[in-house]
N, CA, C and O atoms as a printed pandas DataFrame, in Angstrom:
     atom_number atom_name residue_name chain_id  residue_number  x_coord  y_coord  z_coord
0              1         N          MET        A               1   -5.906  -20.074   11.959
1              2        CA          MET        A               1   -5.055  -19.862   11.083
2              3         C          MET        A               1   -5.958  -19.102   10.027
3              4         O          MET        A               1   -7.188  -19.166   10.026
4              5         N          ILE        A               2   -5.323  -18.497    9.279
5              6        CA          ILE        A               2   -6.108  -17.400    8.320
6              7         C          ILE        A               2   -5.212  -17.883    7.037
7              8         O          ILE        A               2   -3.982  -17.840    7.051
8              9         N          TYR        A               3   -5.957  -18.331    5.970
9             10        CA          TYR        A               3   -5.663  -18.359    4.454
10            11         C          TYR        A               3   -5.049  -17.250    3.856
11            12         O          TYR        A               3   -5.950  -16.500    3.479
12            13         N          ALA        A               4   -4.007  -16.812    3.603
13            14        CA          ALA        A               4   -3.525  -15.662    3.127
14            15         C          ALA        A               4   -3.579  -15.512    1.497
15            16         O          ALA        A               4   -3.279  -14.425    1.002
16            17         N          GLY        A               5   -3.940  -16.540    0.722
17            18        CA          GLY        A               5   -3.985  -16.346   -0.462
18            19         C          GLY        A               5   -2.655  -17.499   -1.023
19            20         O          GLY        A               5   -1.710  -17.900   -0.343
20            21         N          HIS        A               6   -2.960  -17.823   -2.410
21            22        CA          HIS        A               6   -2.314  -18.703   -3.059
22            23         C          HIS        A               6   -0.675  -18.101   -3.337
23            24         O          HIS        A               6    0.340  -18.786   -3.459
24            25         N          ASP        A               7   -0.790  -16.656   -3.387
25            26        CA          ASP        A               7    0.650  -16.061   -3.844
26            27         C          ASP        A               7    1.445  -15.536   -2.609
27            28         O          ASP        A               7    2.483  -14.878   -2.684
28            29         N          PHE        A               8    0.845  -15.898   -1.522
29            30        CA          PHE        A               8    1.587  -15.716   -0.355
30            31         C          PHE        A               8    3.140  -16.233   -0.003
31            32         O          PHE        A               8    3.444  -17.397   -0.266
32            33         N          ALA        A               9    4.068  -15.361    0.575
33            34        CA          ALA        A               9    5.401  -15.704    0.828
34            35         C          ALA        A               9    5.380  -15.335    2.056
35            36         O          ALA        A               9    5.046  -14.199    2.390
36            37         N          ALA        A              10    5.797  -16.413    3.019
37            38        CA          ALA        A              10    5.901  -15.622    4.360
38            39         C          ALA        A              10    7.068  -15.167    4.744
39            40         O          ALA        A              10    8.065  -15.887    4.704
40            41         N          PRO        A              11    7.106  -13.828    5.195
41            42        CA          PRO        A              11    8.432  -13.269    5.519
42            43         C          PRO        A              11    9.314  -14.163    6.498
43            44         O          PRO        A              11    8.833  -15.211    6.928
44            45         N          ARG        A              12   10.508  -13.791    6.830
45            46        CA          ARG        A              12   11.504  -14.197    7.728
46            47         C          ARG        A              12   10.734  -14.215    9.315
47            48         O          ARG        A              12   10.279  -13.173    9.787
48            49         N          LYS        A              13   10.670  -15.333    9.938
49            50        CA          LYS        A              13   10.497  -15.408   11.288
50            51         C          LYS        A              13   10.409  -14.235   12.259
51            52         O          LYS        A              13    9.443  -13.863   12.924
52            53         N          GLY        A              14   11.657  -13.735   12.184
53            54        CA          GLY        A              14   12.337  -12.479   13.127
54            55         C          GLY        A              14   11.884  -10.969   12.266
55            56         O          GLY        A              14   12.359   -9.923   12.708
56            57         N          ASP        A              15   11.217  -10.927   11.381
57            58        CA          ASP        A              15   10.825   -9.800   10.642
58            59         C          ASP        A              15    9.662   -9.259   10.678
59            60         O          ASP        A              15    8.694   -9.416    9.934
60            61         N          ARG        A              16    9.866   -8.350   11.953
61            62        CA          ARG        A              16    8.729   -7.765   12.513
62            63         C          ARG        A              16    7.738   -6.834   11.906
63            64         O          ARG        A              16    6.521   -6.701   12.040
64            65         N          ARG        A              17    8.819   -6.119   11.062
65            66        CA          ARG        A              17    8.082   -4.974    9.993
66            67         C          ARG        A              17    7.349   -5.648    8.818
67            68         O          ARG        A              17    6.278   -5.201    8.408
68            69         N          ARG        A              18    7.855   -6.572    8.363
69            70        CA          ARG        A              18    7.296   -7.349    7.611
70            71         C          ARG        A              18    5.812   -8.135    7.921
71            72         O          ARG        A              18    4.862   -8.114    7.140
72            73         N          TRP        A              19    5.826   -8.668    8.925
73            74        CA          TRP        A              19    4.771   -9.653    9.706
74            75         C          TRP        A              19    3.829   -8.408    9.950
75            76         O          TRP        A              19    2.622   -8.617    9.831
76            77         N          ALA        A              20    4.237   -7.184   10.265
77            78        CA          ALA        A              20    3.096   -6.167   10.668
78            79         C          ALA        A              20    2.444   -5.813    9.483
79            80         O          ALA        A              20    1.232   -5.595    9.478
80            81         N          ALA        A              21    3.267   -5.722    8.285
81            82        CA          ALA        A              21    2.310   -5.541    7.126
82            83         C          ALA        A              21    1.526   -6.480    6.251
83            84         O          ALA        A              21    0.799   -6.143    5.317
84            85         N          VAL        A              22    1.812   -7.932    6.752
85            86        CA          VAL        A              22    0.928   -8.944    6.476
86            87         C          VAL        A              22   -0.208   -8.761    7.233
87            88         O          VAL        A              22   -1.350   -8.890    6.792
88            89         N          ALA        A              23    0.125   -8.417    8.532
89            90        CA          ALA        A              23   -1.202   -8.249    9.506
90            91         C          ALA        A              23   -2.082   -7.428    8.926
91            92         O          ALA        A              23   -3.243   -7.831    8.854
92            93         N          ALA        A              24   -1.774   -6.212    8.428
93            94        CA          ALA        A              24   -2.592   -4.787    8.217
94            95         C          ALA        A              24   -3.061   -5.329    6.978
95            96         O          ALA        A              24   -4.056   -4.695    6.628
96            97         N          VAL        A              25   -2.720   -6.372    6.043
97            98        CA          VAL        A              25   -3.279   -6.546    4.589
98            99         C          VAL        A              25   -4.589   -7.666    4.871
99           100         O          VAL        A              25   -5.615   -7.716    4.193
100          101         N          LEU        A              26   -4.345   -8.312    5.747
101          102        CA          LEU        A              26   -4.902   -9.661    6.188
102          103         C          LEU        A              26   -6.198   -9.163    6.983
103          104         O          LEU        A              26   -7.359   -9.516    6.775
104          105         N          GLU        A              27   -5.747   -8.299    7.904
105          106        CA          GLU        A              27   -6.999   -7.267    8.528
106          107         C          GLU        A              27   -7.852   -6.516    7.709
107          108         O          GLU        A              27   -9.032   -6.398    8.042
108          109         N          ALA        A              28   -7.355   -5.898    6.507
109          110        CA          ALA        A              28   -8.337   -5.301    5.838
110          111         C          ALA        A              28   -9.304   -6.171    5.117
111          112         O          ALA        A              28  -10.273   -5.721    4.506
112          113         N          GLY        A              29   -8.949   -7.678    5.229
113          114        CA          GLY        A              29   -9.879   -8.263    4.306
114          115         C          GLY        A              29   -9.195   -8.729    2.978
115          116         O          GLY        A              29   -9.707   -9.556    2.225
116          117         N          LEU        A              30   -7.995   -8.124    2.762
117          118        CA          LEU        A              30   -7.288   -8.547    1.176
118          119         C          LEU        A              30   -6.462  -10.035    1.542
119          120         O          LEU        A              30   -6.333  -10.548    2.654
120          121         N          ARG        A              31   -5.991  -10.499    0.312
121          122        CA          ARG        A              31   -5.282  -11.877    0.551
122          123         C          ARG        A              31   -4.255  -11.345   -0.465
123          124         O          ARG        A              31   -4.303  -10.272   -1.067
124          125         N          TYR        A              32   -3.300  -12.323   -0.540
125          126        CA          TYR        A              32   -2.154  -12.328   -1.632
126          127         C          TYR        A              32   -2.488  -13.118   -2.589
127          128         O          TYR        A              32   -2.319  -14.330   -2.447
128          129         N          GLU        A              33   -3.084  -12.543   -3.869
129          130        CA          GLU        A              33   -3.917  -13.531   -4.743
130          131         C          GLU        A              33   -3.657  -12.638   -6.102
131          132         O          GLU        A              33   -3.592  -11.418   -5.947
132          133         N          GLY        A              34   -3.501  -13.193   -7.454
133          134        CA          GLY        A              34   -3.194  -12.795   -8.635
134          135         C          GLY        A              34   -4.649  -12.149   -9.044
135          136         O          GLY        A              34   -5.452  -11.861   -8.156
136          137         N          PHE        A              35   -4.887  -11.979  -10.145
137          138        CA          PHE        A              35   -6.000  -11.707  -10.977
138          139         C          PHE        A              35   -6.965  -12.562  -11.005
139          140         O          PHE        A              35   -8.127  -12.196  -11.178
140          141         N          GLU        A              36   -6.660  -13.688  -10.857
141          142        CA          GLU        A              36   -7.456  -15.088  -11.263
142          143         C          GLU        A              36   -7.538  -15.804  -10.009
143          144         O          GLU        A              36   -6.482  -16.117   -9.459
144          145         N          PRO        A              37   -8.620  -16.101   -9.494
145          146        CA          PRO        A              37   -8.968  -17.006   -8.034
146          147         C          PRO        A              37   -7.868  -18.084   -7.799
147          148         O          PRO        A              37   -7.368  -18.394   -6.717
148          149         N          CYS        A              38   -7.541  -18.687   -9.260
149          150        CA          CYS        A              38   -6.600  -19.826   -9.231
150          151         C          CYS        A              38   -5.430  -19.566   -8.925
151          152         O          CYS        A              38   -4.784  -20.529   -8.513
152          153         N          GLY        A              39   -4.751  -18.287   -8.995
153          154        CA          GLY        A              39   -3.457  -17.983   -9.093
154          155         C          GLY        A              39   -2.437  -18.374  -10.508
155          156         O          GLY        A              39   -1.206  -18.346  -10.520
156          157         N          CYS        A              40   -3.211  -18.681  -11.484
157          158        CA          CYS        A              40   -2.515  -19.669  -12.656
158          159         C          CYS        A              40   -2.049  -18.362  -13.616
159          160         O          CYS        A              40   -2.772  -17.607  -14.266
160          161         N          GLY        A              41   -0.522  -18.368  -13.466
161          162        CA          GLY        A              41   -0.089  -17.832  -14.630
162          163         C          GLY        A              41   -0.243  -16.120  -14.491
163          164         O          GLY        A              41    0.249  -15.371  -15.335
164          165         N          GLN        A              42   -1.005  -15.624  -13.293
165          166        CA          GLN        A              42   -1.206  -14.542  -13.430
166          167         C          GLN        A              42   -0.351  -13.815  -12.434
167          168         O          GLN        A              42   -0.092  -14.472  -11.426
168          169         N          VAL        A              43    0.290  -12.241  -12.513
169          170        CA          VAL        A              43    0.949  -11.481  -11.866
170          171         C          VAL        A              43    0.067  -11.264  -10.626
171          172         O          VAL        A              43   -1.120  -11.033  -10.860
172          173         N          PRO        A              44    0.460  -11.303   -9.351
173          174        CA          PRO        A              44   -0.029  -11.252   -8.264
174          175         C          PRO        A              44   -0.072   -9.789   -7.843
175          176         O          PRO        A              44    0.944   -9.116   -8.018
176          177         N          ALA        A              45   -1.436   -9.092   -7.163
177          178        CA          ALA        A              45   -1.725   -8.043   -6.965
178          179         C          ALA        A              45   -0.547   -7.408   -6.181
179          180         O          ALA        A              45    0.203   -8.164   -5.563
180          181         N          TYR        A              46   -0.310   -5.921   -6.163
181          182        CA          TYR        A              46    0.468   -5.477   -5.203
182          183         C          TYR        A              46    0.004   -5.505   -3.691
183          184         O          TYR        A              46   -1.174   -5.306   -3.394
184          185         N          ARG        A              47    1.045   -5.777   -2.689
185          186        CA          ARG        A              47    0.541   -5.641   -1.351
186          187         C          ARG        A              47    1.938   -5.074   -0.930
187          188         O          ARG        A              47    2.999   -5.236   -1.533
188          189         N          PRO        A              48    1.693   -4.284    0.380
189          190        CA          PRO        A              48    2.766   -3.497    0.859
190          191         C          PRO        A              48    3.713   -4.585    1.673
191          192         O          PRO        A              48    3.252   -5.520    2.328
192          193         N          HIS        A              49    5.219   -4.271    1.501
193          194        CA          HIS        A              49    5.983   -5.191    2.340
194          195         C          HIS        A              49    6.483   -4.861    3.706
195          196         O          HIS        A              49    7.128   -5.669    4.374
196          197         N          THR        A              50    6.165   -3.623    4.121
197          198        CA          THR        A              50    6.533   -3.062    5.175
198          199         C          THR        A              50    5.828   -2.450    6.051
199          200         O          THR        A              50    4.835   -1.906    5.568
200          201         N          SER        A              51    5.988   -2.311    7.363
201          202        CA          SER        A              51    4.737   -1.341    7.989
202          203         C          SER        A              51    4.869   -0.026    7.706
203          204         O          SER        A              51    3.876    0.684    7.863
204          205         N          ALA        A              52    6.161    0.587    7.218
205          206        CA          ALA        A              52    6.331    2.117    6.512
206          207         C          ALA        A              52    5.551    2.110    5.349
207          208         O          ALA        A              52    4.965    3.168    5.121
208          209         N          GLN        A              53    5.391    1.195    4.555
209          210        CA          GLN        A              53    4.612    1.415    3.455
210          211         C          GLN        A              53    2.933    1.128    3.734
211          212         O          GLN        A              53    2.080    1.656    3.020
212          213         N          VAL        A              54    2.651    0.380    4.671
213          214        CA          VAL        A              54    1.269    0.054    5.262
214          215         C          VAL        A              54    0.921    1.844    5.788
215          216         O          VAL        A              54   -0.061    2.494    5.431
216          217         N          ARG        A              55    1.939    2.284    6.623
217          218        CA          ARG        A              55    1.162    3.436    7.220
218          219         C          ARG        A              55    1.420    4.602    6.066
219          220         O          ARG        A              55    0.755    5.631    6.185
220          221         N          ALA        A              56    2.202    4.516    5.132
221          222        CA          ALA        A              56    1.832    5.539    4.288
222          223         C          ALA        A              56    0.778    5.550    3.416
223          224         O          ALA        A              56    0.366    6.601    2.926
224          225         N          ARG        A              57    0.248    4.352    3.149
225          226        CA          ARG        A              57   -0.877    3.780    2.560
226          227         C          ARG        A              57   -2.180    4.472    3.507
227          228         O          ARG        A              57   -3.032    5.141    2.924
228          229         N          LEU        A              58   -2.239    4.304    4.657
229          230        CA          LEU        A              58   -3.213    4.535    5.321
230          231         C          LEU        A              58   -3.186    5.977    5.737
231          232         O          LEU        A              58   -4.145    6.469    6.330
232          233         N          ARG        A              59   -2.283    6.555    5.487
233          234        CA          ARG        A              59   -2.463    8.103    5.522
234          235         C          ARG        A              59   -3.142    8.761    4.236
235          236         O          ARG        A              59   -3.803    9.798    4.187
236          237         N          ALA        A              60   -2.789    7.852    3.171
237          238        CA          ALA        A              60   -3.305    8.271    2.034
238          239         C          ALA        A              60   -4.493    8.151    1.936
239          240         O          ALA        A              60   -5.196    8.985    1.365
240          241         N          ALA        A              61   -4.888    7.188    2.426
241          242        CA          ALA        A              61   -6.260    6.610    2.447
242          243         C          ALA        A              61   -7.040    7.667    3.094
243          244         O          ALA        A              61   -8.132    8.001    2.636
244          245         N          ALA        A              62   -6.484    8.262    4.237
245          246        CA          ALA        A              62   -7.311    9.581    5.086
246          247         C          ALA        A              62   -7.586   10.581    4.342
247          248         O          ALA        A              62   -8.636   11.222    4.293
248          249         N          ARG        A              63   -6.429   10.743    3.630
249          250        CA          ARG        A              63   -6.503   11.977    2.854
250          251         C          ARG        A              63   -7.281   12.096    1.398
251          252         O          ARG        A              63   -7.773   13.128    0.942
252          253         N          SER        A              64   -7.274   10.775    0.773
253          254        CA          SER        A              64   -8.364   10.867   -0.379
254          255         C          SER        A              64   -9.541   10.390   -0.112
255          256         O          SER        A              64  -10.418   10.696   -0.920
256          257         N          GLY        A              65   -9.849    9.709    0.802
257          258        CA          GLY        A              65  -11.417    9.282    1.154
258          259         C          GLY        A              65  -11.242    7.859    0.515
259          260         O          GLY        A              65  -12.267    7.311    0.111
260          261         N          LEU        A              66   -9.947    7.158    0.373
261          262        CA          LEU        A              66  -10.243    5.790    0.243
262          263         C          LEU        A              66  -10.149    4.743    1.308
263          264         O          LEU        A              66   -9.511    4.842    2.356
264          265         N          THR        A              67  -10.994    3.546    0.834
265          266        CA          THR        A              67  -11.106    2.497    2.063
266          267         C          THR        A              67   -9.708    2.336    2.626
267          268         O          THR        A              67   -8.916    2.968    1.927
268          269         N          PRO        A              68   -8.997    1.583    3.857
269          270        CA          PRO        A              68   -8.058    0.988    3.897
270          271         C          PRO        A              68   -7.795   -0.224    2.808
271          272         O          PRO        A              68   -6.666   -0.384    2.343
272          273         N          ALA        A              69   -8.803   -0.994    2.462
273          274        CA          ALA        A              69   -8.251   -1.967    1.478
274          275         C          ALA        A              69   -7.869   -1.286    0.346
275          276         O          ALA        A              69   -6.875   -1.699   -0.253
276          277         N          GLU        A              70   -8.543   -0.192   -0.123
277          278        CA          GLU        A              70   -8.164    0.168   -1.523
278          279         C          GLU        A              70   -6.999    0.824   -1.405
279          280         O          GLU        A              70   -6.317    1.023   -2.410
280          281         N          ALA        A              71   -6.571    1.282   -0.082
281          282        CA          ALA        A              71   -5.481    2.050   -0.184
282          283         C          ALA        A              71   -3.959    0.983   -0.200
283          284         O          ALA        A              71   -2.858    1.184   -0.713
284          285         N          LEU        A              72   -4.389    0.046    0.443
285          286        CA          LEU        A              72   -3.301   -1.154    0.589
286          287         C          LEU        A              72   -3.063   -1.753   -0.727
287          288         O          LEU        A              72   -2.235   -2.661   -0.803
288          289         N          THR        A              73   -3.809   -1.279   -1.978
289          290        CA          THR        A              73   -3.515   -2.095   -2.798
290          291         C          THR        A              73   -2.915   -1.347   -3.931
291          292         O          THR        A              73   -2.606   -1.930   -4.971
292          293         N          LEU        A              74   -2.737   -0.028   -3.753
293          294        CA          LEU        A              74   -1.872    1.253   -4.453
294          295         C          LEU        A              74   -0.510    0.698   -4.755
295          296         O          LEU        A              74    0.079    0.221   -3.785
296          297         N          ARG        A              75    0.059    0.671   -5.832
297          298        CA          ARG        A              75    1.582    0.366   -5.830
298          299         C          ARG        A              75    2.049    1.734   -5.737
299          300         O          ARG        A              75    3.093    1.819   -5.090
300          301         N          ASP        A              76    1.639    2.733   -6.142
301          302        CA          ASP        A              76    2.175    4.234   -6.271
302          303         C          ASP        A              76    1.044    4.916   -5.473
303          304         O          ASP        A              76   -0.168    4.732   -5.579
304          305         N          LEU        A              77    1.704    5.728   -4.669
305          306        CA          LEU        A              77    0.796    6.607   -3.774
306          307         C          LEU        A              77    0.229    7.898   -4.429
307          308         O          LEU        A              77    1.115    8.461   -5.070
308          309         N          PRO        A              78   -0.923    8.524   -4.472
309          310        CA          PRO        A              78   -1.163    9.757   -5.256
310          311         C          PRO        A              78   -0.262   10.771   -4.553
311          312         O          PRO        A              78    0.257   10.635   -3.445
312          313         N          ASP        A              79   -0.170   11.756   -5.340
313          314        CA          ASP        A              79    0.787   13.029   -4.766
314          315         C          ASP        A              79   -0.469   13.740   -3.734
315          316         O          ASP        A              79   -1.688   13.718   -3.905
316          317         N          PRO        A              80    0.257   14.302   -2.727
317          318        CA          PRO        A              80   -0.307   15.164   -1.692
318          319         C          PRO        A              80   -0.599   16.167   -2.049
319          320         O          PRO        A              80    0.206   16.748   -2.778
320          321         N          VAL        A              81   -1.920   16.855   -1.694
321          322        CA          VAL        A              81   -2.091   18.289   -2.477
322          323         C          VAL        A              81   -1.304   19.197   -1.643
323          324         O          VAL        A              81   -1.280   19.168   -0.412
324          325         N          ARG        A              82   -0.611   20.070   -2.456
325          326        CA          ARG        A              82    0.354   21.098   -2.233
326          327         C          ARG        A              82   -0.461   22.441   -2.110
327          328         O          ARG        A              82   -1.144   22.686   -3.104
328          329         N          HIS        A              83   -0.505   23.068   -1.410
329          330        CA          HIS        A              83   -1.175   24.507   -1.411
330          331         C          HIS        A              83   -0.414   25.813   -2.018
331          332         O          HIS        A              83    0.628   26.227   -1.511
332          333         N          GLY        A              84   -0.870   26.270   -2.863
333          334        CA          GLY        A              84    0.248   27.574   -3.398
334          335         C          GLY        A              84    0.909   27.011   -4.435
335          336         O          GLY        A              84    1.773   27.727   -4.941
336          337         N          GLY        A              85    0.748   25.914   -4.905
337          338        CA          GLY        A              85    1.386   25.564   -6.431
338          339         C          GLY        A              85    2.665   25.805   -6.663
339          340         O          GLY        A              85    3.412   25.768   -5.685
340          341         N          THR        A              86    3.150   26.061   -7.789
341          342        CA          THR        A              86    4.211   26.416   -8.635
342          343         C          THR        A              86    4.761   28.204   -7.925
343          344         O          THR        A              86    5.832   28.502   -7.395
344          345         N          ARG        A              87    3.646   29.007   -8.178
345          346        CA          ARG        A              87    3.842   30.285   -7.991
346          347         C          ARG        A              87    4.376   30.671   -6.684
347          348         O          ARG        A              87    5.044   31.697   -6.554
348          349         N          SER        A              88    4.075   29.794   -5.600
349          350        CA          SER        A              88    4.694   30.257   -4.338
350          351         C          SER        A              88    5.916   30.120   -4.256
351          352         O          SER        A              88    6.631   30.995   -3.768
352          353         N          ARG        A              89    6.438   28.821   -4.792
353          354        CA          ARG        A              89    8.066   28.739   -4.828
354          355         C          ARG        A              89    8.643   29.864   -5.623
355          356         O          ARG        A              89    9.692   30.282   -5.132
356          357         N          LEU        A              90    8.249   30.486   -6.732
357          358        CA          LEU        A              90    8.624   30.965   -7.748
358          359         C          LEU        A              90    8.873   32.602   -7.053
359          360         O          LEU        A              90    9.831   33.313   -7.356
360          361         N          ARG        A              91    7.824   32.976   -6.107
361          362        CA          ARG        A              91    7.932   34.450   -6.016
362          363         C          ARG        A              91    9.316   35.102   -5.874
363          364         O          ARG        A              91    9.724   36.055   -6.539
364          365         N          GLY        A              92   10.188   34.234   -4.595
365          366        CA          GLY        A              92   11.167   35.006   -4.155
366          367         C          GLY        A              92   12.492   34.911   -5.092
367          368         O          GLY        A              92   13.593   35.379   -4.801
368          369         N          ARG        A              93   12.147   34.192   -6.300
369          370        CA          ARG        A              93   13.539   34.194   -7.327
370          371         C          ARG        A              93   13.460   35.327   -8.379
371          372         O          ARG        A              93   12.487   35.812   -8.957
372          373         N          SER        A              94   14.839   35.609   -8.452
373          374        CA          SER        A              94   14.964   36.907   -9.384
374          375         C          SER        A              94   14.842   36.126  -10.638
375          376         O          SER        A              94   15.281   34.978  -10.702
376          377         N          ARG        A              95   14.201   36.771  -11.739
377          378        CA          ARG        A              95   14.263   36.259  -12.828
378          379         C          ARG        A              95   15.334   37.388  -13.937
379          380         O          ARG        A              95   15.549   37.078  -15.109
């Protein structure tokens, strides 16, 4: 058995997507803890809730050079780099 942290709330028994997310978070060495080790009155740090959120964060880690543990703590994902910028979208438009 693994200690998941003071702020851990187990998903429903049959919710495989959420249990997969919990497994990924714990495998990355993270726990469900607030900013204080005791968990006293602090807001818990972000952790992904579904396997889709885990996959998105791991893809962002691969693109940006973050470690999986760093990417799994991101509430908002960085915007992907788009080649061409705004100009390429405006070229075909008439003014």
